[in-house]
Each structure stands twice: as C-alpha cells, then as structure tokens.
Chimera marker file (.cmm) of the C-alpha trace (Angstrom):
<marker_set name="trace">
<marker id="1" x="16.316" y="22.491" z="-42.680" r="1" g="1" b="0" radius="0.5"/>
<marker id="2" x="16.547" y="25.160" z="-40.062" r="1" g="1" b="0" radius="0.5"/>
<marker id="3" x="19.574" y="27.429" z="-39.759" r="1" g="1" b="0" radius="0.5"/>
<marker id="4" x="20.587" y="25.388" z="-36.584" r="1" g="1" b="0" radius="0.5"/>
<marker id="5" x="20.743" y="22.464" z="-38.730" r="1" g="1" b="0" radius="0.5"/>
<marker id="6" x="23.089" y="24.106" z="-41.269" r="1" g="1" b="0" radius="0.5"/>
<marker id="7" x="25.360" y="25.269" z="-38.485" r="1" g="1" b="0" radius="0.5"/>
<marker id="8" x="25.425" y="21.845" z="-36.870" r="1" g="1" b="0" radius="0.5"/>
<marker id="9" x="26.392" y="20.273" z="-40.328" r="1" g="1" b="0" radius="0.5"/>
<marker id="10" x="29.259" y="22.861" z="-40.625" r="1" g="1" b="0" radius="0.5"/>
<marker id="11" x="30.468" y="22.243" z="-37.214" r="1" g="1" b="0" radius="0.5"/>
<marker id="12" x="30.398" y="18.490" z="-37.799" r="1" g="1" b="0" radius="0.5"/>
<marker id="13" x="32.266" y="18.688" z="-41.064" r="1" g="1" b="0" radius="0.5"/>
<marker id="14" x="34.946" y="20.852" z="-39.543" r="1" g="1" b="0" radius="0.5"/>
<marker id="15" x="35.221" y="18.321" z="-36.532" r="1" g="1" b="0" radius="0.5"/>
<marker id="16" x="35.520" y="15.405" z="-39.046" r="1" g="1" b="0" radius="0.5"/>
<marker id="17" x="37.963" y="17.317" z="-41.271" r="1" g="1" b="0" radius="0.5"/>
<marker id="18" x="40.330" y="19.506" z="-39.067" r="1" g="1" b="0" radius="0.5"/>
<marker id="19" x="42.873" y="20.004" z="-41.725" r="1" g="1" b="0" radius="0.5"/>
<marker id="20" x="40.455" y="21.270" z="-44.301" r="1" g="1" b="0" radius="0.5"/>
<marker id="21" x="38.807" y="23.644" z="-41.557" r="1" g="1" b="0" radius="0.5"/>
<marker id="22" x="42.292" y="24.945" z="-40.623" r="1" g="1" b="0" radius="0.5"/>
<marker id="23" x="43.178" y="25.635" z="-44.437" r="1" g="1" b="0" radius="0.5"/>
<marker id="24" x="39.885" y="27.254" z="-44.894" r="1" g="1" b="0" radius="0.5"/>
<marker id="25" x="40.063" y="29.435" z="-41.900" r="1" g="1" b="0" radius="0.5"/>
<marker id="26" x="43.748" y="30.442" z="-42.802" r="1" g="1" b="0" radius="0.5"/>
<marker id="27" x="42.671" y="31.386" z="-46.363" r="1" g="1" b="0" radius="0.5"/>
<marker id="28" x="39.849" y="33.622" z="-45.103" r="1" g="1" b="0" radius="0.5"/>
<marker id="29" x="42.290" y="35.239" z="-42.560" r="1" g="1" b="0" radius="0.5"/>
<marker id="30" x="44.705" y="35.825" z="-45.333" r="1" g="1" b="0" radius="0.5"/>
<marker id="31" x="42.016" y="37.314" z="-47.596" r="1" g="1" b="0" radius="0.5"/>
<marker id="32" x="40.806" y="39.424" z="-44.779" r="1" g="1" b="0" radius="0.5"/>
<marker id="33" x="44.376" y="40.880" z="-43.982" r="1" g="1" b="0" radius="0.5"/>
<marker id="34" x="45.638" y="41.142" z="-47.634" r="1" g="1" b="0" radius="0.5"/>
<marker id="35" x="42.660" y="41.709" z="-49.905" r="1" g="1" b="0" radius="0.5"/>
<marker id="36" x="39.780" y="43.071" z="-47.906" r="1" g="1" b="0" radius="0.5"/>
<marker id="37" x="37.657" y="44.184" z="-50.824" r="1" g="1" b="0" radius="0.5"/>
<marker id="38" x="37.841" y="40.703" z="-52.417" r="1" g="1" b="0" radius="0.5"/>
<marker id="39" x="37.019" y="39.031" z="-48.877" r="1" g="1" b="0" radius="0.5"/>
<marker id="40" x="34.043" y="41.327" z="-48.500" r="1" g="1" b="0" radius="0.5"/>
<marker id="41" x="32.627" y="40.538" z="-52.174" r="1" g="1" b="0" radius="0.5"/>
<marker id="42" x="33.047" y="36.748" z="-51.368" r="1" g="1" b="0" radius="0.5"/>
<marker id="43" x="31.524" y="37.098" z="-47.897" r="1" g="1" b="0" radius="0.5"/>
<marker id="44" x="28.502" y="39.002" z="-49.348" r="1" g="1" b="0" radius="0.5"/>
<marker id="45" x="28.116" y="36.561" z="-52.296" r="1" g="1" b="0" radius="0.5"/>
<marker id="46" x="28.241" y="33.604" z="-49.779" r="1" g="1" b="0" radius="0.5"/>
<marker id="47" x="25.575" y="35.227" z="-47.592" r="1" g="1" b="0" radius="0.5"/>
<marker id="48" x="23.293" y="35.883" z="-50.622" r="1" g="1" b="0" radius="0.5"/>
<marker id="49" x="23.787" y="32.222" z="-51.828" r="1" g="1" b="0" radius="0.5"/>
<marker id="50" x="23.211" y="30.759" z="-48.308" r="1" g="1" b="0" radius="0.5"/>
<marker id="51" x="20.026" y="32.947" z="-48.023" r="1" g="1" b="0" radius="0.5"/>
<marker id="52" x="18.556" y="31.766" z="-51.424" r="1" g="1" b="0" radius="0.5"/>
<marker id="53" x="19.541" y="28.125" z="-50.664" r="1" g="1" b="0" radius="0.5"/>
<marker id="54" x="17.581" y="28.544" z="-47.188" r="1" g="1" b="0" radius="0.5"/>
<marker id="55" x="14.752" y="30.129" z="-48.984" r="1" g="1" b="0" radius="0.5"/>
<marker id="56" x="14.537" y="27.478" z="-51.626" r="1" g="1" b="0" radius="0.5"/>
<marker id="57" x="14.648" y="24.624" z="-48.960" r="1" g="1" b="0" radius="0.5"/>
<marker id="58" x="11.904" y="26.364" z="-47.105" r="1" g="1" b="0" radius="0.5"/>
<marker id="59" x="9.773" y="26.670" z="-49.950" r="1" g="1" b="0" radius="0.5"/>
<marker id="60" x="10.280" y="22.887" z="-50.914" r="1" g="1" b="0" radius="0.5"/>
<marker id="61" x="9.523" y="21.741" z="-47.412" r="1" g="1" b="0" radius="0.5"/>
<marker id="62" x="6.194" y="23.486" z="-47.683" r="1" g="1" b="0" radius="0.5"/>
<marker id="63" x="5.417" y="21.705" z="-51.028" r="1" g="1" b="0" radius="0.5"/>
<marker id="64" x="6.571" y="18.264" z="-49.276" r="1" g="1" b="0" radius="0.5"/>
<marker id="65" x="4.250" y="18.862" z="-46.590" r="1" g="1" b="0" radius="0.5"/>
<marker id="66" x="1.279" y="19.667" z="-48.749" r="1" g="1" b="0" radius="0.5"/>
<marker id="67" x="1.905" y="16.674" z="-50.965" r="1" g="1" b="0" radius="0.5"/>
<marker id="68" x="2.013" y="14.339" z="-47.946" r="1" g="1" b="0" radius="0.5"/>
<marker id="69" x="-1.465" y="15.840" z="-46.747" r="1" g="1" b="0" radius="0.5"/>
<marker id="70" x="-2.756" y="15.116" z="-50.170" r="1" g="1" b="0" radius="0.5"/>
<marker id="71" x="-1.569" y="11.549" z="-50.288" r="1" g="1" b="0" radius="0.5"/>
<marker id="72" x="-2.924" y="10.760" z="-46.865" r="1" g="1" b="0" radius="0.5"/>
<marker id="73" x="-6.370" y="11.932" z="-47.919" r="1" g="1" b="0" radius="0.5"/>
<marker id="74" x="-6.335" y="9.604" z="-50.792" r="1" g="1" b="0" radius="0.5"/>
<marker id="75" x="-6.816" y="12.500" z="-53.441" r="1" g="1" b="0" radius="0.5"/>
<marker id="76" x="-4.744" y="12.188" z="-56.540" r="1" g="1" b="0" radius="0.5"/>
<marker id="77" x="-3.020" y="15.529" z="-57.605" r="1" g="1" b="0" radius="0.5"/>
<link id1="1" id2="2" r="1" g="1" b="0" radius="0.2"/>
<link id1="2" id2="3" r="1" g="1" b="0" radius="0.2"/>
<link id1="3" id2="4" r="1" g="1" b="0" radius="0.2"/>
<link id1="4" id2="5" r="1" g="1" b="0" radius="0.2"/>
<link id1="5" id2="6" r="1" g="1" b="0" radius="0.2"/>
<link id1="6" id2="7" r="1" g="1" b="0" radius="0.2"/>
<link id1="7" id2="8" r="1" g="1" b="0" radius="0.2"/>
<link id1="8" id2="9" r="1" g="1" b="0" radius="0.2"/>
<link id1="9" id2="10" r="1" g="1" b="0" radius="0.2"/>
<link id1="10" id2="11" r="1" g="1" b="0" radius="0.2"/>
<link id1="11" id2="12" r="1" g="1" b="0" radius="0.2"/>
<link id1="12" id2="13" r="1" g="1" b="0" radius="0.2"/>
<link id1="13" id2="14" r="1" g="1" b="0" radius="0.2"/>
<link id1="14" id2="15" r="1" g="1" b="0" radius="0.2"/>
<link id1="15" id2="16" r="1" g="1" b="0" radius="0.2"/>
<link id1="16" id2="17" r="1" g="1" b="0" radius="0.2"/>
<link id1="17" id2="18" r="1" g="1" b="0" radius="0.2"/>
<link id1="18" id2="19" r="1" g="1" b="0" radius="0.2"/>
<link id1="19" id2="20" r="1" g="1" b="0" radius="0.2"/>
<link id1="20" id2="21" r="1" g="1" b="0" radius="0.2"/>
<link id1="21" id2="22" r="1" g="1" b="0" radius="0.2"/>
<link id1="22" id2="23" r="1" g="1" b="0" radius="0.2"/>
<link id1="23" id2="24" r="1" g="1" b="0" radius="0.2"/>
<link id1="24" id2="25" r="1" g="1" b="0" radius="0.2"/>
<link id1="25" id2="26" r="1" g="1" b="0" radius="0.2"/>
<link id1="26" id2="27" r="1" g="1" b="0" radius="0.2"/>
<link id1="27" id2="28" r="1" g="1" b="0" radius="0.2"/>
<link id1="28" id2="29" r="1" g="1" b="0" radius="0.2"/>
<link id1="29" id2="30" r="1" g="1" b="0" radius="0.2"/>
<link id1="30" id2="31" r="1" g="1" b="0" radius="0.2"/>
<link id1="31" id2="32" r="1" g="1" b="0" radius="0.2"/>
<link id1="32" id2="33" r="1" g="1" b="0" radius="0.2"/>
<link id1="33" id2="34" r="1" g="1" b="0" radius="0.2"/>
<link id1="34" id2="35" r="1" g="1" b="0" radius="0.2"/>
<link id1="35" id2="36" r="1" g="1" b="0" radius="0.2"/>
<link id1="36" id2="37" r="1" g="1" b="0" radius="0.2"/>
<link id1="37" id2="38" r="1" g="1" b="0" radius="0.2"/>
<link id1="38" id2="39" r="1" g="1" b="0" radius="0.2"/>
<link id1="39" id2="40" r="1" g="1" b="0" radius="0.2"/>
<link id1="40" id2="41" r="1" g="1" b="0" radius="0.2"/>
<link id1="41" id2="42" r="1" g="1" b="0" radius="0.2"/>
<link id1="42" id2="43" r="1" g="1" b="0" radius="0.2"/>
<link id1="43" id2="44" r="1" g="1" b="0" radius="0.2"/>
<link id1="44" id2="45" r="1" g="1" b="0" radius="0.2"/>
<link id1="45" id2="46" r="1" g="1" b="0" radius="0.2"/>
<link id1="46" id2="47" r="1" g="1" b="0" radius="0.2"/>
<link id1="47" id2="48" r="1" g="1" b="0" radius="0.2"/>
<link id1="48" id2="49" r="1" g="1" b="0" radius="0.2"/>
<link id1="49" id2="50" r="1" g="1" b="0" radius="0.2"/>
<link id1="50" id2="51" r="1" g="1" b="0" radius="0.2"/>
<link id1="51" id2="52" r="1" g="1" b="0" radius="0.2"/>
<link id1="52" id2="53" r="1" g="1" b="0" radius="0.2"/>
<link id1="53" id2="54" r="1" g="1" b="0" radius="0.2"/>
<link id1="54" id2="55" r="1" g="1" b="0" radius="0.2"/>
<link id1="55" id2="56" r="1" g="1" b="0" radius="0.2"/>
<link id1="56" id2="57" r="1" g="1" b="0" radius="0.2"/>
<link id1="57" id2="58" r="1" g="1" b="0" radius="0.2"/>
<link id1="58" id2="59" r="1" g="1" b="0" radius="0.2"/>
<link id1="59" id2="60" r="1" g="1" b="0" radius="0.2"/>
<link id1="60" id2="61" r="1" g="1" b="0" radius="0.2"/>
<link id1="61" id2="62" r="1" g="1" b="0" radius="0.2"/>
<link id1="62" id2="63" r="1" g="1" b="0" radius="0.2"/>
<link id1="63" id2="64" r="1" g="1" b="0" radius="0.2"/>
<link id1="64" id2="65" r="1" g="1" b="0" radius="0.2"/>
<link id1="65" id2="66" r="1" g="1" b="0" radius="0.2"/>
<link id1="66" id2="67" r="1" g="1" b="0" radius="0.2"/>
<link id1="67" id2="68" r="1" g="1" b="0" radius="0.2"/>
<link id1="68" id2="69" r="1" g="1" b="0" radius="0.2"/>
<link id1="69" id2="70" r="1" g="1" b="0" radius="0.2"/>
<link id1="70" id2="71" r="1" g="1" b="0" radius="0.2"/>
<link id1="71" id2="72" r="1" g="1" b="0" radius="0.2"/>
<link id1="72" id2="73" r="1" g="1" b="0" radius="0.2"/>
<link id1="73" id2="74" r="1" g="1" b="0" radius="0.2"/>
<link id1="74" id2="75" r="1" g="1" b="0" radius="0.2"/>
<link id1="75" id2="76" r="1" g="1" b="0" radius="0.2"/>
<link id1="76" id2="77" r="1" g="1" b="0" radius="0.2"/>
</marker_set>
C-alpha cells in the first residue's frame, strides 16, 4: 500500500465519521497547547510506528509478488 493509499483511507474515515475526526482533532490541539512535550513524544511515536508499518507492508508486497511468480511458473516452493 502506497502512502497515498494510507492518506486516502484516513480522509475517507474522517469523512465517514466526522464526530470522531473532530474529537481527535480537538484532543491533538489540546495536547499541542497544554502538554507540548507529550504531544511531541506521541507524534514521534506515531511517525515511527507508521514508518515501520509501511516498511513491513512494502516487504510483504515484494514477497507476495515473488510467490505469485513462482506459482505461475508451476514450481512448488
């Protein structure tokens, strides 16, 4: 899944659930204003987790394509 796919899924979730999106936005704004250090820690943690998820999904897609090629050739793994 490309990063644009992730962004599209976040946008579609926020359009389908506007109340949840507003509550999350207000919570993030509150954390940014009142507890800046906690916000930065959570933001960095979210970035690290998102990057690791993207990396895992990228590696998995490479394996899936390789497995498909092996199956198409008729060779058993």
